[in-house]
N, C-alpha and C positions, 0 to 999 in steps of 0.2 A: 343184761345190765343196762346196756343203749336203748333195747325199745322200751325197758320199765322207764327209762326218761321221757322218751317219745311220748309216752302214751299219758304222759301229763301235759303237754301240751296239746294247747286247744286253738291257738289262735287263728283265726284267719286271715293269710297274708296277702291275697288278692285284692285288686282295686278296682270295684265295680261303679258303675253308674247308679245312682240312687236309684231305691223301689220303690214306686210313686204309689200311694193307695187311690183309687177311683172318687174321691169327695168331687160332689154337685157336678157331675158328668152326667150328659145326656145319652138314654138309653143306644140311640145310634150311634154316636161316637165310642162308645162302650163298646159295644157288638162288634163295630170295625177294627177298633184297637186288638180286640179279643181274636179275633179271624186273624189278624198278621202276626198277633206272637204263636198262635197256634202252628200257622204254615211254618214260622221259621223253627220253630221246636222242632218239625215235620222233615224241616231239610236237611236234618243234622240226620247222619250215616252210622249206627254201631262201630262200622271197620273204622272210622276215623279216633276210634278213642284205643289209646294204647293197653288200658286198665278200665275197671269199671263196664266193662262191657254187656254184661245181662242184664245190670241195671240201668243203665245208660235205654238200651236194645226197648225192656221193657215200656220204660217212661216213653218214650217216644212212639213207640206203638199206641199208648192209652192216646197220647194228648191227638194224633193222626185220625185215632176215629172221632173224638169232640170234633172235628174241624169239618166232618159235615154236618153232622147236627148246628154247628154255628153258620156255618153258608147255606143252608137251605133255611132257617128262620129270616136270614141278609137277603136272600135271592128272592123268598117269596114276599118279603113286605113286612114280615110277621110284627107286628106290636108284641113287644117284652114289657110283659106285665110287671105292674112296680114289685111284687112279690119275689120278682127272679131277677130284681137290678140289682139289691143285695148279694143274691150266689154270684151273679155273673162278675162283681166288683171282686170280691173274693178268689173266685178263678184267675180272673185278673192279677192279680196280686200275685199268687204263686207261680201262673204262667212267667210272670218275669222272674223269678226265682229261679226255677227251673231252665229258663233259658241260660241264667249267668251261670250256674251253675255247670249246663252242658259246657259252655263257653271254657270255663278253668279246668273240664277235667280233657279240652280236648288242643287246651294254648301250647302253643308253640315253645319247646322247653322247658316247660313244668314236669314234665311225664312220669322222672323220677320222685319228685316232690309227692307228687298224685299218689304215687303208689305207695308211699309210705304214712300217708294221709288217710289210708284205705278204708277203715274202721268209720271214719270222721263223714269223709264222704258219703260213703253208704249209709251213714245215718240220715245223714241231709236228703240222699234219693227217698227214703224210705219217708220222713217224715212229710216231705211233699208232695208225696204220690198219696199219703195217708189225709192229707187237706186238700185234695183232690175229691177223694170219696168223700168225705164229710160234705165237700160244698153240694157235689150231684146227689146226697142225699137228702137234702133239705130243699132241693132245686124242685117248684112246683111245676111236674111237667105237665102234668091233666089241666094246665093253663096256658099252654104253648102249643100252639094248632099245629106240630108238625105230625107227617105219617109214623104211622106204626112202627116199622122197623128200625127207622131213627131211636124211635123212642127206647125200643129193646137195644139199639146200640148202646144207648146211654146209660139203660139200666147196667146191659152186661160190663161197662167200663166200671160201674159205680161198686159193683159186685168183684169184680176183678181186683179194682185198686186198695178197697178192703183186706183183700187175703192175701196179696201180693207179700211174693217172698224177696222182701230187697234185703242182703246180706252181702259180705265182701268175698267174691269171686275163690273158689277155692286155686286157681292157677295163681289169682293177686296175691292171695296168701304165701301162696309157695317160696313166689318170688319175693316176697316181701323177708321170709323169714333166711331165703339165701342170703338178701343182702345186710342184714341185722348180720348172719352169722360172719362177713368178709367183715362188718366192723367192728365186731367184737374182737377177732382177730390180727388186726392192723390195730387195736389198743395194746394188745399182748406182742406185739413186734414180727407179726407173721405175713409173711406176703401172700396175697391174695393168687389164686391158680388162672393160669390163664383162662382155662375153659370156662369156668366159671365166669369168669367175668366177663368172656363172652355170650355165655346163653343167658346173663343177664341182662345187657345191652339187645342182644336179641328180643328176646320179651319184650323190652320195651320200645322195639320197633327204632333204637337207636343203629344206624346201619351204616354212617359214615362221619369223619370228621367232622364237619359243621353241622350235623344232630348235636354230638355230643359236645361241641362248643356252643350249643342256645342254650343245651341244659348248664352248661357252666357259667353261660353271663347268667342266668337266671338266677342262681344260685348267690351268685356274688352281687346280685342287686339287690336279694331279700338280708344278705350275710351287711350290706351298706346302711340299710334301712333302719336295721337294729330290729330291735323290740323286748323285751322280757331277757334278763340275764340267763336264764334256763333255756331260751330256746337256740342262743347263739354257739353253743357247744355241738348239737344235733347239726342246725345247719351246716358247717363248718368241716363237720364230718363228711356229709353228704358232697359238700365242696372239695375236699381233699379226694373221695373217692373215684369224682369226677373226671378231677386233674388228673391223677393217676390214667384213669381209662383212657383218657384221653392220650394220653402220651405213651400209651403202652398197645394197646387196640390197636389203632390205626395208623400204619405205617405212612401213609399218602395226604396231601393238602389238598383238599377236591373243590377249596374256595379260595377271593382274593387274599394272600396273604400279608397285604402291608397295612397297617394302622397308621394312619399320616399321623393320630395324635402322639406318637413315639419322639416327633421331634420337635421337642419343648419351643415352642416359638412365644409363649408366656414367661419363660425366665426372667426373675428380677436381675439385675445388672448388682446388685447388691450384696444378694444371698451367699456371697462370697468371701463377707468380711467374716473375722475373726469371731465365735460365737460367745465369745466374751462380752461383745460390746451388746448383748443379748441380757447381759444380767445388771441389775438394778445397783447403782453405787453404794447404796444405800442399805438394802437387803444382803446384797449377792447372790441375789436368787433370781431366776429367769426372769425377765419381764414379763407380762400377762395382760395390763393394758398399760403399753408407754405412754409417756405425756411429758410435752417440754415445757419448760418455764422459759420468763423472759430471758436469761443469762445464754438459752440455746442449749442448756443441759437437759439430757434425757434419765427419768424414773419410773420405777412402776406407781400408777395413781396412790396405791396405798398406802405405799411409804411414804411418799411426799405428803399425802395429804395428813398424816401420822405427825407428819414433823412439821408442818404449818400450823396444824390444829394445838401445837405444842408450845406456840408464839415463837417460832425462828423466824428471823426475816431476812434471810442471809439463803444464797445459795449453800446448800452442803459442799458440795464439790469445791465450787469455784473459792466462795466465802465471798461474792460480791453482795452488795444489797439488792434485793429484788425490788426491783419499780414497777411488777405489777405480781399479782399471787396466780394471776388466769393461767390453767392447765390447758395447753392446748394438746389434743390428741394426734398422737406421732401414727395415724394410721399405714404409711410405709414400713414403717418399723413393726409394727404388729402383723401383717402379711408377712413381712421377713420371718420373724422369730416362727410364725405358722409352721411357714414353708420350712423351715428350717427341723422344725419336732416333725415335717412330713415325714421328709426325706432321712431322718437320723432316729427317729422312731422316741426322740423324748418326749415326757410325757408333759401336761398341761393341767396337772392334778388342780392345784390351788383353784381352778375355777368352778370346783363342786356341781360342774356337768358332764351328763355323759358324753364321750365325744364318740362323732361317727366315721372320724374320719381314719386316715391312713395307720396314724398312731397306734388304733388297735391292734395292729396286724403284726406289732413287735414279736407276739410269742404268738404260736399255733394258737387257734380257739379249741381245740380239743385235742385229746391222746392221739385218736384214731387219725385225723388230719396230719398231724405230725409225723408220725410212723410214715404214711404215704407220700408224704411229702420227701422225706429222706428217702425211700425206696427209687419215688421217681429222678431223684435227683441224681442219682448212683446210676439209674437206667440211660439218662440221656447223657452224662456223661462217656460213658459205652457208646453211645450211637456216634459220637462228638468225634472220639477216638476212633473207631472201627468199623464205624456204620460206611455204609453208600454213602454218594456224591446224596442222592435224595433225602437218606435217612438223616445225613449231616444237616440238612438245610433244617428240616423238619425239628430236628432238637434246638435248632439255635433260634428258629420260630417259637418253640416250644416255651424256652428259656425267658425267649424275647414278652412273652405274653405272663408267664407267671409270674417274673419281678419288676412288673407293670406297676401294683399297688400293692406289694404285700412284701412289707420289711423281712417278715422270717421266711418265706420262700426262700429272698435273697439268701440270707444269712445261708442258709441251706444249700443252695446252689453252690456259693462261693466256698463253702466247706467242704463241698463235694468235691470240687475240683475245675468247675468250667469254666474258668477264667481264662487258663493256658490253652485247653485247645483253640476255644472262641480265639484267641488272639493269633493263633494258626489258620484258621481259616478264612482273616482278613487277605493274606496274600493270595486266594481264591480267584480264577477267573470266571466264576460264576456271580453273575452280578444277582443272583436272590440268595447265594449262598453269603456274599460279601455284607449287604446291608440287612439279613437278618443278625449274622456276626455282631455287627456294630452296632446293633439297636439293641443286640440281647447286653452289651456289654456298658451300653450308656446305662439303662438301666441298673446295671450291679456298681457302676460307678457312683452311683446315691449312696452306696454304704460304706461308712468308713473302711470297713477291711476290703470290701472289692477295689476300693481307691489304691491301699497299702499292695494288695498282689499283683495289682496290673500296672506298678510301676516296679515291685521287684522282681516279677517276671521279665522285665525288659518291655513289658507291651508298649511301652508309648513310645520307640520308633512305626511300631506296626500300625498306632494309631495314628500318627503324622503320616505314616505312608496312605491313609487312604484319604486323608484329610487334604492331600495336595495332587493324590493320581487317583483317587477312588473311581470307581467301574462307573459311577455314576454319580449327579448333583445330590440325590438323596445321601448314599451314601458320604459321600461328604459333608455335608450339613450334621450330619449325626455324627460323624467326628470330632467335628466344631464342640458342639452340646459337651461329647465329652470331655473333650480338655477343659469345658467350664466348668464341669462336676471337678475334674482331677485338680485345678486351680484355686477350688475353695480349702485346698489342705497348704498352710501358710509355704513349707517346704520345698512341696513341688513347682508351686510359681517359677521360682527360679530357675529351676533341672531343665521346665519344659521352654521356658525365655533364653536359656544358654542355649538350647537347643537350636541348630543352625534355622531350619526349613520352618519350624514351628508358624513366628511369626508371618515371615512372609506367607506362607499359606493362610491362613485367616486374612490376612490384608486380600490375596488373590479372590477368595470366596468374598469379599466384601463386594469385589469388581463383578464377580460372575454367578454369583447364587441367588437363588427367589427369596424373596424378600423374609423367609423366614430363616433361610440361610445365612443370608447378611445378616439378621437379627442374632443368631447364635454366634457368627465371627465377632459380631461388635462387642457381646458377654463376654465372650474367653478373652479378647481382648483388654476387656476391662477387669475381669480376675487376674491376670496377669500382671499389670501395673499397677494392683497394689502391693508388689512390691517395686520398691521404688528403681532398682537397677533396670525393670525391663524400659520402663517408658522412653529413655533414649534409642532403645530400639525399633517400639513401635512410629516413634518420631520419625528416624532414618528409614525406615519400610515405604514412606512417603502417606499415612494412617492418615495425617491432619488435613493435606487436599482433598483426598476422600469422601473421609464424615461430612467437610464443609459441604462437597458436591451432593452426600446423600439427606442433609436436612436440606439443601436448598431445593431438591427434586418433589422429596416424597412433602415435607412441609407439615402437613399435620398426622403423618402416620405417627405409631407406635415407637415403630425404629428412630424417627426424632428425639425422642426425649433418654433413649439408650445412646444416640450419636452424642447428644451435646454432654450426656455424663462421661465419658467418656473425653471427651474436648475438655470438660471442666476441669477432671483428673491430669491431664497432660498439659493444660495451662498453668498447674504449678509451681511447672519448673518454667525455666529462664527460656530454656530453646522450644517448649513446646508454646511458650505465647509470641514467640517472635513468630513462630510459624502461621500461629492464627493471625498473624498481625498482615507478615508478608502477602496474605490469601487475600488482604484488606477485607476481611469478613466482618467486620464488626458490623455495618449494617445489616449482614445478613442475620447476625445473634439476637441487636437490638427489632428484629423485624417477628423473630420466634419469640422473645421476650415478650411482646406486644400481642399478637395474634392466638400464641398459644392456649388450650386447655386445659394442658397437666402442668398443676401446682410444681410438679418434679422438674420438667423442664424449664417451668420459668427460673427457681433457684439454679438449675445449673446453669441459667443464660448469666442470672447475675453474677455467680462464680467464675466465670471466661471472662466477662466485662470485668470483673474485679483484679485477676490474676493480669489481664492484659495492661492494665492501666499503673500496676505496681509493676509489673515487669516493663511495660512498654515507656514509661513518662509521657511527655508532652506529647510526641505523636499519637497515643492511644485515646488519651484523655481528651485533647483536640478535637477528636472526632466524634466522641463522645458528645462532648460539648453545643458542637455545634448542631443537635439532632434535637430539638425543643420537644421529641414524644418521650424522650427518655426518662426526662424527670417524672412525666405524669405515672407512665410503668412503674419505676420506681415507689411513688411514692403510695402508689396501688397495693403495692406490695409489703410495705411496711405497717399496712392495716390487715389485708387476705393473707398473706404467706403465712407459712410457718413460723416459730420464734427464731431458725437458722435462715429462713429466707430475708425474714424483716432486718436482721444484724446486718446479713450482707447489703442489702440495699441501704441502710442508714449508711454502713461505712464509704458505700460507692456515691451515695447525696453528698458526702462532706467531700469528697476529692475534688468533686464538680464544682460546688460552692468555692472551694478553695482556690478552682481553676477560676473561674469568672472574678473570683477577687482581685487575684493578681495579677490575671489580665487588663483587668480595667485600672490599674496603679502601676501597669507599665512592666511590671517585675515576671522574670520568667519564674517558671514553675518546673520545678526537678521532680523527678519518679520519687513516690512516696517510698517509704521504705516497709519493708515488712511490720515492724513495729508500732507503725501509724496507721496502722488498717487490722483486717480481722485475716486471721488463717482460714482460709478454707481448706470446706472439709474439718 
């Protein structure tokens, strides 16, 4: 069944350099290039191929003989007659293709794929060898002054190339059929026998965990690149098979087992917003292309365009009259929606385009891959519970990799029960085990079920213990990222915030962590303050001065944008605004407003200044009024910023204008009420 499906797949999946025909090239240059090509091919050794050894050996041998012929012409400075140039051009083209085919067959990580492409690859060898024979048949040897022995060699190669038996090696055929049998068994829910798996890997010379992982990475790349839908099931079947082999056959890790990309330094602070905020107020569907109106409200482009085309001149949500019908793309929200979809498996099917991101992995690509992952998940649970320390460490690392970019893998691992034993490993005194366990939990926390199981299993205490007292800074900052994902659930924000050590531990990480760890801590705090009851706790922990210090020291680093975003949220409360004012930080905020290249950072700065003016009254307003550069920055934002940023800037401009007017008339200026200004966020 599987083999029949695979026989229909004829695409060539590798990326090759262009094969250039030799047009208008001098005979001398052509000959030199031919010699280089033929030497490159001759340097290949047949034992460097896991499969296609006979075909590769025959091809390399024949080209090696022709090197002697080409080198004699070159070394003796013989003139290549015009009648031979065409033949040499054809050989040059063919030699390029042969070299690329040999590169394919010896490519690192592609051994399993080449085995399953045996028929196609053998036919390519056959065509290329026959092409060499044809070129040599029409080559005017008599017009080239080489010695008789060399001419006989060329004639011999032409004869052998015509008669060469290029076919699939019987050993390759046997291995391919065994693999197909294993995949067919998996489809039927039969777990493969260890000895058969070991034989297949030995045949392909996949001898270590690293060798197996290279095969996995290659297949993952092919699945991501996509192609015709009919090709995806077989690719994912092979990938599932290699996942299973990597987890079952190899008990030890022989390479570096830490992937720095695990610690998400590109977490967006707003991605823990309520998913309902991602729905269009008109259609109530997930927004595909969010755009913002002059009123500051955001809609899906297609929905609001229909509204406007119907002749409406008011905002559908607020009823305000539109001062402009310009639709400003909300790129930040669009990015967040796509991240949300990637993390949760939601589909943006309305786009009508084929998606190549993680959303395609919400279900398994094939029945064989699905069963392989279920078997592997149960195996990893057993190793987490009953294995040796080394087996537990490797099992945690396997989960860390498997859950990294595949939603179906995450769901299988969670359903199999990996989370409770992973939580137990957080108390390990082995640095590697703890890091791999918390990193695996981070990946699983991106799944809705994963968050629920962690909290219901009492895992919050374990994760917070790593955040506060982890064996390494790496483990602590991964724990902070895990807290961030847990805080994306509205009900968990209150729970986390009320746990005594949570907020202080995040604040400590801002003080002590790497840039990546500090970012994780800041965005985790941002997620927590979306529950208003946590704001005071964050302020009391001394977060405001620490964030201001971060902003002052890093200036234009991306962490600045996250820091001012958190400050803007804290500034909405009276105590938060007063804490910012007491730190005499308004000049710093205005400097970021003027110098930052991030539109998001500028908007956050305006929000902070607006809240400080609303809550701080004369004291705050007078500081801003004395800085002539503030007005120019605000005016710039009214035209260049988003609709929300523009609205906030206009509100602040009005406040400053009123201050100047009342100051010049000798009247005092009282703090404006919230009703007189725009509410931030």
